[in-house]
Every structure is written in C-alpha cells, then in structure tokens.
TIRO-2110 file (N, C-alpha, C; in Angstrom, 1 decimal):
// TIRO-2110
177.8, -13.7, 49.2, N, 1, A
177.8, -12.2, 49.0, CA, 1, A
179.1, -11.6, 49.7, C, 1, A
179.4, -12.3, 50.7, N, 2, A
180.7, -11.9, 51.5, CA, 2, A
181.9, -12.8, 51.3, C, 2, A
183.0, -12.1, 51.2, N, 3, A
184.3, -12.9, 51.1, CA, 3, A
185.2, -12.5, 52.2, C, 3, A
185.7, -13.5, 53.0, N, 4, A
186.6, -13.2, 54.2, CA, 4, A
188.0, -12.8, 53.5, C, 4, A
188.6, -11.7, 53.7, N, 5, A
189.9, -11.2, 53.4, CA, 5, A
191.0, -11.9, 54.1, C, 5, A
192.1, -12.3, 53.5, N, 6, A
193.2, -12.9, 54.0, CA, 6, A
193.9, -11.7, 54.9, C, 6, A
194.6, -12.2, 56.0, N, 7, A
195.2, -11.3, 57.0, CA, 7, A
196.4, -10.7, 56.1, C, 7, A
196.7, -9.5, 56.2, N, 8, A
197.7, -8.8, 55.5, CA, 8, A
199.2, -9.2, 56.0, C, 8, A
200.3, -9.2, 55.4, N, 9, A
201.6, -9.5, 55.8, CA, 9, A
201.9, -8.7, 57.0, C, 9, A
202.3, -9.5, 58.2, N, 10, A
202.7, -8.8, 59.4, CA, 10, A
201.7, -8.5, 60.3, C, 10, A
200.5, -8.6, 60.0, N, 11, A
199.4, -8.3, 61.0, CA, 11, A
198.7, -9.6, 61.3, C, 11, A
198.7, -9.9, 62.5, N, 12, A
198.0, -11.1, 63.2, CA, 12, A
196.9, -10.9, 64.0, C, 12, A
196.7, -9.6, 64.4, N, 13, A
195.4, -9.4, 65.2, CA, 13, A
194.6, -8.3, 64.5, C, 13, A
193.5, -8.0, 65.2, N, 14, A
192.5, -7.2, 64.6, CA, 14, A
191.3, -7.8, 64.1, C, 14, A
190.3, -7.0, 63.9, N, 15, A
189.0, -7.6, 63.3, CA, 15, A
189.1, -8.3, 62.0, C, 15, A
188.3, -9.2, 61.8, N, 16, A
188.3, -10.0, 60.5, CA, 16, A
187.7, -8.9, 59.5, C, 16, A
188.2, -9.0, 58.2, N, 17, A
187.8, -8.0, 57.3, CA, 17, A
187.0, -8.9, 56.2, C, 17, A
186.0, -8.2, 55.6, N, 18, A
185.2, -8.9, 54.5, CA, 18, A
185.1, -8.0, 53.3, C, 18, A
184.9, -8.6, 52.2, N, 19, A
184.7, -7.8, 50.9, CA, 19, A
183.1, -8.2, 50.4, C, 19, A
182.6, -7.1, 50.2, N, 20, A
181.2, -7.2, 49.6, CA, 20, A
181.3, -7.5, 48.3, C, 20, A
180.6, -8.6, 47.7, N, 21, A
180.7, -9.0, 46.3, CA, 21, A
180.0, -7.9, 45.5, C, 21, A
180.3, -7.7, 44.2, N, 22, A
179.7, -6.8, 43.3, CA, 22, A
178.2, -6.8, 43.2, C, 22, A
177.6, -7.9, 43.3, N, 23, A
176.2, -8.0, 43.2, CA, 23, A
175.5, -7.0, 44.2, C, 23, A
176.0, -7.1, 45.4, N, 24, A
175.4, -6.0, 46.4, CA, 24, A
175.7, -4.7, 46.1, C, 24, A
176.9, -4.5, 45.7, N, 25, A
177.4, -3.1, 45.3, CA, 25, A
176.5, -2.5, 44.3, C, 25, A
176.2, -3.1, 43.2, N, 26, A
175.4, -2.7, 42.2, CA, 26, A
173.9, -2.4, 42.6, C, 26, A
173.3, -3.3, 43.5, N, 27, A
172.1, -3.2, 43.9, CA, 27, A
171.8, -2.0, 44.9, C, 27, A
172.8, -1.9, 45.9, N, 28, A
172.5, -0.9, 47.0, CA, 28, A
173.4, 0.4, 46.6, C, 28, A
172.6, 1.4, 46.2, N, 29, A
173.2, 2.6, 45.8, CA, 29, A
172.7, 3.8, 46.7, C, 29, A
173.1, 4.9, 46.3, N, 30, A
172.6, 6.1, 47.3, CA, 30, A
171.2, 6.2, 47.1, C, 30, A
170.6, 6.0, 45.9, N, 31, A
169.2, 6.3, 45.8, CA, 31, A
168.4, 5.1, 46.5, C, 31, A
168.8, 4.0, 46.5, N, 32, A
168.3, 2.9, 47.2, CA, 32, A
168.3, 3.2, 48.7, C, 32, A
169.4, 3.5, 49.1, N, 33, A
169.6, 4.0, 50.7, CA, 33, A
168.8, 5.1, 51.0, C, 33, A
168.5, 6.1, 50.2, N, 34, A
167.6, 7.1, 50.5, CA, 34, A
166.1, 6.6, 50.6, C, 34, A
165.7, 5.8, 49.7, N, 35, A
164.4, 5.3, 49.7, CA, 35, A
164.2, 4.3, 50.9, C, 35, A
165.2, 3.6, 51.2, N, 36, A
165.0, 2.8, 52.4, CA, 36, A
165.0, 3.7, 53.7, C, 36, A
165.7, 4.7, 53.8, N, 37, A
165.6, 5.6, 54.9, CA, 37, A
164.2, 6.2, 55.0, C, 37, A
163.6, 6.5, 53.9, N, 38, A
162.3, 7.1, 53.9, CA, 38, A
161.3, 6.0, 54.4, C, 38, A
161.5, 4.8, 53.9, N, 39, A
160.4, 3.8, 54.4, CA, 39, A
160.7, 3.6, 55.9, C, 39, A
161.8, 3.5, 56.4, N, 40, A
162.0, 3.3, 57.8, CA, 40, A
161.4, 4.5, 58.7, C, 40, A
161.5, 5.7, 58.2, N, 41, A
161.0, 6.9, 58.8, CA, 41, A
159.4, 6.8, 58.8, C, 41, A
158.8, 6.3, 57.7, N, 42, A
157.5, 6.1, 57.7, CA, 42, A
156.9, 5.0, 58.6, C, 42, A
157.8, 3.8, 58.9, N, 43, A
157.5, 2.8, 59.8, CA, 43, A
157.5, 3.4, 61.2, C, 43, A
158.6, 4.2, 61.6, N, 44, A
158.7, 4.7, 62.8, CA, 44, A
157.6, 5.6, 63.2, C, 44, A
157.2, 6.5, 62.2, N, 45, A
156.0, 7.4, 62.3, CA, 45, A
154.8, 6.6, 62.7, C, 45, A
154.6, 5.6, 62.0, N, 46, A
153.3, 4.8, 62.3, CA, 46, A
153.4, 4.0, 63.5, C, 46, A
154.5, 3.6, 63.9, N, 47, A
154.7, 3.0, 65.2, CA, 47, A
154.5, 3.9, 66.4, C, 47, A
155.0, 5.0, 66.3, N, 48, A
155.0, 6.1, 67.3, CA, 48, A
153.5, 6.5, 67.4, C, 48, A
152.8, 6.7, 66.2, N, 49, A
151.4, 7.1, 66.2, CA, 49, A
150.5, 6.0, 66.9, C, 49, A
150.8, 4.8, 66.6, N, 50, A
150.0, 3.7, 67.4, CA, 50, A
150.2, 3.7, 68.9, C, 50, A
151.4, 4.0, 69.3, N, 51, A
151.7, 4.1, 70.8, CA, 51, A
151.0, 5.3, 71.3, C, 51, A
151.1, 6.4, 70.7, N, 52, A
150.5, 7.6, 71.2, CA, 52, A
149.0, 7.6, 71.4, C, 52, A
148.3, 6.9, 70.4, N, 53, A
147.0, 6.8, 70.4, CA, 53, A
146.3, 5.7, 71.4, C, 53, A
147.0, 4.6, 71.6, N, 54, A
146.4, 3.6, 72.4, CA, 54, A
147.3, 3.4, 73.7, C, 54, A
148.5, 4.0, 73.7, N, 55, A
149.2, 3.7, 75.0, CA, 55, A
150.0, 2.6, 74.9, C, 55, A
149.9, 1.7, 73.9, N, 56, A
150.6, 0.6, 73.7, CA, 56, A
150.5, 0.2, 72.3, C, 56, A
151.4, -0.8, 71.8, N, 57, A
151.5, -1.2, 70.4, CA, 57, A
150.2, -1.9, 70.0, C, 57, A
149.5, -1.4, 68.9, N, 58, A
148.3, -2.1, 68.5, CA, 58, A
148.7, -3.2, 67.4, C, 58, A
147.8, -4.0, 67.2, N, 59, A
148.0, -5.3, 66.3, CA, 59, A
147.7, -4.9, 64.8, C, 59, A
147.5, -3.7, 64.5, N, 60, A
147.3, -3.2, 63.0, CA, 60, A
148.4, -3.5, 62.2, C, 60, A
END
C-alpha cells in the first residue's frame, strides 16, 4: 500500500517520503474519517464511564 519515493535531485537529507497507493485513497474518504472519529469518541466515552464507575478499568 505504500511506495517509497526516490530522493529528489540535489536533496540528500530529510525524512523519507512515501506515496499512499490509490486503493487506500479510494477507501479512506472524509465520510469514513468522520465515522471513524465518531466510533473513537464512543469508545473513549465507554472507557471513561468504566473508570468513573469502578475506579479502574473493568473487564466488560
């Protein structure tokens, strides 16, 4: 899914650059990222609720 880009002419230092192949570009769009953000917020809320109610993380 990743391809390392060649170092440009005249540049020998700096971080390595990568290109994301199109299969991921087509899959990950703005709507997918928004949905993913919503799921992460729900997981965080559940985790925080478990800590608040028990004082520690439960096994649920």
